[in-house]
C-alpha positions in Angstrom: 247.6 70.2 196.7 250.3 71.1 194.8 251.9 67.8 192.9 254.8 68.2 190.7 256.7 65.6 188.5 260.1 65.4 187.4 261.6 63.5 184.6 264.8 61.2 185.1 265.9 58.6 183.0 267.8 55.3 183.8 270.4 54.5 180.7 272.2 51.2 181.1 271.1 50.9 184.8 272.6 54.0 186.0 270.1 56.9 186.7 270.1 60.4 184.9 268.9 63.0 187.0 266.5 66.1 186.3 269.6 68.3 186.6 271.7 66.6 184.2 268.8 66.4 181.5 268.5 70.0 182.0 272.2 70.6 181.5 271.9 68.4 178.2 268.8 70.3 176.9 270.4 73.8 177.4 273.2 72.7 175.5 271.1 71.9 172.5 269.1 74.9 172.8 271.7 77.3 172.8 274.6 75.2 170.6 277.0 76.3 173.6 277.9 74.8 176.7 279.0 78.3 178.2 275.7 79.7 177.4 273.8 76.6 178.2 276.0 77.2 182.2 274.9 80.6 181.9 271.2 80.0 181.0 271.2 77.5 184.4 272.9 79.8 186.5 275.6 77.3 187.2 279.4 77.1 186.4 280.9 75.8 183.4 283.1 73.1 185.4 279.2 71.9 186.7 278.1 71.5 183.3 280.7 69.6 182.1 280.3 67.4 185.1 276.6 66.8 184.6 277.5 66.0 181.0 280.1 63.6 181.6 277.5 62.0 184.3 275.3 61.4 181.2 278.4 60.0 178.7 279.2 57.6 182.2 275.6 56.1 181.9 275.5 55.9 178.2 279.2 54.6 177.2 279.7 57.0 174.7 280.0 60.5 173.8 276.9 62.7 173.9 278.1 66.0 172.6 280.7 66.7 169.6 282.4 70.0 169.6 282.3 71.8 166.1 284.2 75.4 165.3 280.4 76.5 165.7 280.0 75.4 169.1 278.6 72.3 170.8 276.1 69.9 168.9 274.6 66.8 170.1 276.1 63.3 168.8 273.0 60.7 167.8 272.9 59.2 171.1 272.8 62.4 172.9 270.1 63.2 170.4 268.2 60.4 172.0 268.4 61.0 175.3 267.2 64.8 174.8 264.0 63.8 172.6 263.1 61.5 175.2 263.6 63.9 178.0 261.7 66.7 176.3 258.9 64.6 175.5 258.6 63.3 178.7 258.9 66.7 180.2 255.9 67.5 178.5 254.1 64.3 179.4 254.7 65.0 183.1 253.3 68.9 182.8 249.9 68.6 184.9 248.5 71.7 183.5 250.0 72.8 180.3 248.8 76.0 178.5 247.9 76.3 175.1 250.7 74.6 172.8 251.9 75.1 169.6 254.8 73.3 167.6 257.1 74.5 164.8 260.6 73.9 163.2 263.5 76.6 163.5 262.1 77.3 159.9 259.4 79.0 161.0 260.1 79.6 164.7 260.7 83.4 164.3 257.4 83.6 162.6 255.4 81.8 165.1 256.9 84.0 167.8 255.9 86.8 166.5 252.6 86.0 165.9 251.9 84.7 169.2 253.8 87.8 171.2 251.2 90.1 168.7 248.2 88.1 169.9 248.9 87.9 173.2 247.5 84.4 173.8 247.8 83.9 177.7 249.9 81.1 178.5 250.7 80.0 175.2 253.7 77.5 174.9 255.8 77.2 171.7 257.6 73.9 171.2 260.3 73.9 168.5 261.2 70.6 167.0 261.2 68.7 163.7 258.2 67.8 161.6 258.0 63.7 162.8 258.3 64.9 166.4 255.4 67.8 166.3 253.1 65.3 164.7 253.8 63.1 167.7 253.0 65.9 170.0 249.6 66.2 168.4 249.0 62.4 168.4 249.7 62.6 172.3 247.5 65.2 172.4 250.5 67.6 174.3 249.9 70.4 171.2 246.9 72.2 169.8 248.5 73.6 166.5 251.5 72.3 164.6 253.0 74.1 161.5 254.3 71.3 159.0 257.4 72.4 156.7 257.4 68.9 154.6 254.1 68.3 152.9 255.2 64.7 152.5 254.6 64.4 156.1 251.0 65.3 155.8 250.3 61.9 154.4 250.9 60.6 158.1 248.8 63.3 159.8 245.5 62.7 157.7 243.4 62.5 161.0 243.7 66.1 161.6 242.4 69.1 159.8 244.8 71.1 157.7 245.2 74.5 156.2 248.1 75.8 154.1 249.3 79.2 155.5 251.9 79.5 152.5 254.9 78.6 150.3 258.7 78.7 150.7 261.6 78.0 148.3 264.8 76.0 149.2 267.9 77.3 148.6 270.5 74.5 147.0 274.0 75.0 148.0 275.8 72.8 145.4 279.3 71.9 146.4 279.5 68.6 144.9 278.4 65.1 145.7 278.9 65.0 149.2 276.0 66.6 151.4 274.9 67.3 154.7 271.0 67.1 155.5 269.6 69.6 157.7 267.2 68.2 160.2 264.4 70.8 159.3 262.2 72.1 156.3 261.3 70.0 153.4 264.4 67.8 153.1 262.9 64.9 151.5 261.2 67.3 148.3 264.7 68.7 148.0 266.3 65.4 147.5 263.7 63.9 145.4 264.6 66.9 143.0 268.1 65.2 143.2 266.5 62.0 142.3 264.4 63.2 139.5 267.4 65.0 137.8 269.3 60.6 138.1 272.2 62.9 140.1 274.5 61.0 142.2 274.9 61.8 145.8 275.9 60.7 149.2 274.3 62.2 152.5 277.8 62.0 154.5 276.3 63.5 157.8 273.1 65.1 159.4 272.6 68.2 161.6 270.6 70.3 163.6 272.7 73.1 163.4 272.3 76.0 161.1 275.8 77.0 161.4 277.4 73.6 161.1 275.6 73.3 158.0 276.7 76.8 156.5 280.3 76.0 157.5 280.4 72.2 156.3 281.8 73.3 153.0 279.4 70.3 151.2 276.1 70.5 149.6 272.7 70.8 151.1 269.3 72.5 151.2 267.8 75.1 153.1 264.8 77.0 153.1 265.0 80.5 151.8 262.7 81.6 154.6 265.3 80.8 157.3 268.1 82.7 155.6 265.9 86.0 154.6 265.0 85.9 158.3 268.7 86.0 159.1 269.6 88.4 156.6 272.0 85.9 154.9 272.2 85.2 151.3 273.3 82.2 149.5 273.8 81.7 146.1 271.3 78.8 144.9 272.1 76.2 142.1 268.6 76.4 141.1 265.8 78.6 141.2 264.2 78.5 144.8 260.9 78.2 143.3 262.0 74.8 141.5 262.0 73.6 145.2 259.0 75.7 146.5 256.7 73.5 149.0 253.7 74.2 151.0 253.4 75.2 154.7 250.5 73.9 156.3 249.0 74.3 159.8 247.5 71.0 161.2 245.0 70.8 164.3 242.7 68.6 165.9 239.6 71.0 166.1 239.2 74.7 165.1 239.3 76.8 168.6 239.3 81.0 168.8 242.9 80.4 169.3 243.7 77.9 166.3 241.6 80.2 164.5 243.5 83.1 165.2 246.8 81.9 164.7 246.2 80.6 161.5 244.8 83.8 160.1 247.9 85.7 161.3 250.0 83.4 159.9 248.1 83.4 156.4 248.4 87.5 156.4 252.1 87.3 156.8 251.7 86.3 153.1 254.6 83.7 153.3 
């Protein structure tokens, strides 16, 4: 018997289909409506129609156009996060699953590829969502960037796999907050300096962050992996923080991944 469970939503009494949700997730993943349409094998006008259907149900925009591409609004992110969460819950036979953020995504992909773990899946999201994945038994291992989140994950086994510094780009008191990395650690540094600041916006998009002309924090490792160099207002070592693997039990695959991550000498 072959059983397939499909994900849809009802927003304000209106049905949002699986295909429409796939369109939204594709835009979030690619940062471009054109690239999203190409990924799904549909025309751009059809993708626009899917997005308009979701906006009609939500009663407000779910996408915002920037010079760097398309990013989800707060409501769009709510729809996308729920869709992604339900997709995982609908899986009837998930393989070995690991979670990480964009900060360690390239590293994790490299390790998984080199170890050739059959059927392995990689979920890329923020620390809160990745911990939720672990709690709901939808993941076997998660890499946490912000050590402050570990206080909310004490039921898991933990192992530090390395350390990262953060770059502080200082363009004045107006900040844009990146969704990923040890942001709480960074802003605690500002508080310790008694510095006045305001967080004007938050973004999931690295290009939007870099092109914002606002002050921000970003993990040095993320920039290095993309051959980007930015002048930091403080030594990145001052904002050094641990990168930690959390897992429920130490299986063979977990041990291999953790050992491989540590060997990369973050």
